[in-house]
N, C-alpha and C positions, 0 to 999 in steps of 0.2 A: 494378625495384621502383618502386611509386608513392610519392610524397611529398606530404603534405598541408601546406598553408600556410594559416593563419587570417588573414583580413583583415577590416577593419571593414565593416559592412553599408552604410555610407554610400557605398561605392564602387559605382557603378552601371555604369560602363564601365571596362574594364581592358584594357590592352595587355600581353600576357605574352610574354616571350622565353624560349624553351625551348632549353636546351643539351642536345645529344645527341651521340652518336658521329658522326652524319652532318652536324652543323653546327648552325646557329641557325634556329629557326622562330619566326615572330611571328603571333599570332592576336588577333582582336578579337571580344569577346562581342557577339552580336546582340541584338535587342530581346527583352525578357522575354515569353514566351508567355503566353496567357491561362490562368487556372486550369483544371485538369482535374478531372473528377469522380473520387472515390476508387473504386478497384477492389479486388477481393479476388483475390489470387494463388492462395491455397490455402484451401479450406474448413476449418472447425473446428467443434467441438461448441458452444462458448460464445463469443460475441462481446462479452462485457462483463467488467468488473472485478468480482472478488470481494472483499468488504470484511471478512468475519468468518466464523469457523468455530467450531462447538461440538459436542462429543461427550458423550453421557451415559454411554456405555459403549463397549466395543471395537467394537460393531457399529453402533450408532445415532448418526448425526451429521447436522448440517445446515450448509449454507453459504448465505450471503446476499450480494447484490450489487446492481448497477445494475438499473434498469427493473423493480423489484419481484421480482427473481429469488430464488427459494428452491429449493435442491435438497437431496435427502435420500437417505441410504444406510441400509439395514438389514442390510448384509452386510460391514461393515468397509471400505467404499469400493470393493468390486469393481464395484458398479453404483450409479448415481445416477439418481434420478427427480425431475422437477420437481414442485413443489407450487404451487398457485394462491394467490397473495397478494392478488389482486383490487386491486392498486395498480400504478402504473407509475413510482413514485419510487424513489430510491436507498435501499436498506436498509443501515443502518450497523453495528448491533450485534445479536447474538442471544444469549439465555441460556435454558436450560431449568432449572426447579427440580426436576423429576423426569422420568420417561420420557414423560409425557403433556403437562405444562404448560410452555409456552414463550412467550417474549416477544421482540419485535423493535422497535427504535427506528429511525426513518427520517427522511428529509427532509420538509419541510412540516409538521413537528410531529406526524407520524403515529406511532401505537403499534399494533402488531399482537399478538394473543394467540391461542393455541391451547390447547385442553384435550384434544385427541385426537391428539397427536404430529404435528400439521401437516396432517392430512387436511382440516381446515378452519381458516382464519385469519379472525379478526374484527378489523376496524380501527376506530380512533377517533382523533379529533384532540385532542391534549393541549395543543399550543402552536402558535405561528405559524411559528417558524423551524426550523432543522435540529437534530435530536436525535442526539447521538453517545455519550452516557454511559448505561449501563444496569447495574444490579446489584441482585439479590435475595439478601439473606443467608439468607432462608428462603422458604417458599412464599407467605406472606401479606404480608411486608414487602418493599417494593422502592423503588428510587430511579431517577430519570431526570434527565439533565442535557443542556444544549444551548446554542444560541446565545442571546446577549443575557442571560446570567446565568440562564437557565431552569433551575429545580430543582424537581422534583415528587416527592411521596412518597405511597405507599399503605400502609395497614395492614390492608386487607381483601382481599388477593389481587387487587387491580386493579379492584375494583368502583367505587371512588372514588379520585380523585387530588387532592391538595392542594398548592398552590404554597407553597414555602418560600423566603423571601427569602435570597438568597446574599450580598447586599451588593455584588455586582459586576455590571457591565453588559456585560462582554465574554464571549466564548464560554467555556463550561465543557466540557472535552473528555472527561473520564472521571470515574467515581464508583465508590467501593469501600468497603464496610463490613466491617471485620474481625469485628464482632459487632453486636448490635442497637443498641448505644449509640455505638460509636466508628466514625467514618467519615471519608473523605477525598474531596475533589473537586479535580481538576486544572484550573487556569485558564491564562491567558496569562502569558508573561514570567516563568516560574519561580514564579508565585504558587500556593499551595496553600490550600485551606480545610479546617479540621479541626474536628470536633465530638466531644464526649464525652457528650452527652445526647440521642442519637438524632436530631440534626438540629434541635433547638429553637434552638440557638445555634451560630454558626460563628465560629472565629477564623481570621484571615488570617495565613499564614506564608509565608516566601519561601526558596527554595533559593538556593544560591550560583551561580546562573546566570540569564541573562535569557531563556533559551530556554523555549518552551512545552512543558509535559508533556502527552503524549497518552494515556498509559496509567499505571495504578497497580494494584498487587496486594499484598495482605498474606496471610500464612498465618494459620491459625486463632487463634493466641494474640494476634495483633495487634502483636507485638513486632518481627517481621521483615517488611520490605516493600521494594518496588522501584517505581521510576518510570522512564519513558523518554519521549523526545520529540524535538523538533527539535534541530538542531545536533549530531547524533550523541550525544545525551545519554542516559546511563543512571546512575541513582543507587540507593542502597540504605541502609536503616536497620536497626539491630539493637536499638534501644532505643525502639521505638514511635513513631518520628518526632521524638524530641527532637533528634537529630543525624542528618545525612545525609552520606554520602560520594558525591560527584557526579563522574562522568567526563563530559567534554564535548569541545569542539572541540580542545583541547590534548592529549587523551588517547587518540587513535585507535590509538596503538601498544598500548595496553592493551585497548581494546574490540575491536580488529581491524576496525572499520568502515572501509571503503576511503576514504571521503571525508567530511570534517567538515561538508560541506553536506547530507549525507544526514539524513533524519529516521528515527528508530526508530519505525515505525508500530505494531508489535506486540510484546508481551512476555508470557511466561507461564512460571511456575515450577511444577514438579510437586511439589517439596518445598523444604525450606530450602536445599538445595544445588544442585539440578539445574534449570536454566532456559535458555530460548532467547529471543532477540530477533531481529526481522526488519526489513529495510530495503530500500533501493532496489537495483536491478541484481542481483537474486537473492541478496542478502546474508542469510545466516543465521549467527548467532554463538551459541555455547553456553558456559555456565559450569557447573562442577561444585563450586564453592566459594562459592556464594551471591552471586556477582557481583563478587568480588575480582579475578578474572582471566577472560579470555574467549579462545575459539579460534574461528576462522572455518571454517565447513563448506562444502564444495563441493556445490552444488545442481543444477548442470546447466541453469540457466535464467538469463536476464538480465531477466526481468520484475520489476517492483517488487513486493515482498512486503508485505502489509498486515496480516496477522493470523496468530497461531500459537496452537495449543491442544494440550496434552498430557494424557493420561490418567495417565501414570506417567513414569518416567525413560527409557523406551524407545520408547513409542508416541506419535509426534508428527505433527501435521497443520499445514500452512501453506497459506495461500491468498494470491492477489495479482491483479495486473492481467492482462488478456488471458486470463481464465478459467483461471489457473494454480492447480493443486492439487498439492501435494507431500506425500509421506508417508514416514515413516521408522519402522522397527520396531527400530532399534538406537540410539536416542538421537541420530540425525543423523550417525552415522559414514558412512552412505550414504543417499541420497534417491532415491525413485522419483518421476518426474514423472508423476503419475496423469492429468493433463489440462493442456493449455495450448493457447491459440489460436495456431496457426502462420500464420494468414493475415496479410498485410501490406497494409492499405488504402493505396493510393498517392496521394500528394498532388501529384506533379509528374512530367512526362515530356517529353522533347524528343529529336528525332531529326534529325541533320544531313543535308544533301543526299547525303552519301556512304553513308547507310544505317546509320551508327553512332549509337547513342542509348542513353540511360539513363532509368530510372524510379526515383523515390525515394519513401520513405514512412516510417512510424513505426518505432521501434526500430532506427534506423540502416539501414533496408533500402535497398540499391542493387541494381538489376537492369540488365544490359547486353544490348543486341542489336547484332548485326553485319550483320543482313539486313533492316533496316527493320521490325523488330518481329515477324517470323515466328517467331523463336526467342529465348528469353531465358535468361540465366545470372546467378546471384547473385554479387555481389562483396562482399568484406569492407570495411566502412567504419571499423572500430575505434571505433565509438561506439554508444550505445543511445539517443541523442537522436533526436527526430523530425526528418526531413528533408523540407523543404517544396517546394523548386523546384530544377530542374536545367537547365542550358543546355549543349547539346551543340554543339561547334564543329567538331571533326573527331575522328579516332580517337586524339588525343593530349591533348586538353584539354577539361575541362568544369568548370562551377561549380555548387556545391550550397549552397542556403540552409538553415541549420540553425536550426529553431525561431524564425525571424524575427529572430535576434539577431546572428548572424555568418555568415560564408561560409567554405566550404572550397574551395580550389582544388587539384585533383588533376592532377598532371603525370605523363604516361606513359599507356600503353594499359591 
């Protein structure tokens, strides 16, 4: 068995003594090789991260992501086709107000709009920075939020947009209106903005956490709502936001989020009881009691998951990094990995004079050769972190740099 030992990145040269049944061997790491160009080991359909997913019915849905990517299905996800966004920036959020009219907010202050189900998208610049919050409570009235306290509102279906002062200078991550008058905006460090007059005035409120909320959703009456964000934080209210029950870093046994460092990137409720939240390392959790308790669902992926959308308590879609698309028709009891990038761009490779070598890359990828690179086999790294450099010494010892922060020394073949 191989054993991993973590040591500080400041150690540049290490003499390692290996104990084995045959005695003691000593090895010295040689000089760090020059960086190598990333390679693709296996081809895939999409080489970008997906940030959001939205379905208007069981058949018609859209997914948006990096480099202006929009893909659309009209057959319930059996097939997906690209739509031309005419931009190359990251697309962050998407919402349709009906089967034809849709909106997307993006980096560089861009807003995209379609009136024909995405066959054509029109772009316009609304702000200077990144836009991440988007919500239309009806077809004509909509809200956009983003960096530097950006908050914009339309009352005429997007023909004109007016700036609304939020009173904050930091990023606004998400916006949601329970009705035309009552709305919420999620800001940094547990700060919420709340309006009761359609956004003319905003009151600043604070959750019992310093973590930033990335998502907010209320059901139609505005009394029951949920928030989620960094620090494995999930919260809910049953009295219109007067009080909040917040689960955070100390409550991962309740939320079932594997690591309190994880951020809950996506949250969606189909009704007052049934909801899902998604996080890093393929994490999907589900509640059937409105957020009081949660169960972790097995997804079959280690990709970071960034958004979830459900049409009802059974039909659920999830998207994430590396082109990952997950779909469940039974509330998440089982998941189909509809698509996922399986390629592993490599960041480091080294082969010793004996012909033994390793290549490393993202998602903990480690590949080994015993014949100077003519053939490669994958090895288990027990991590999903990005691996940047590897130093091959012989067939017993090698060093791997993990995300430039620390190193793993692996002993054994």
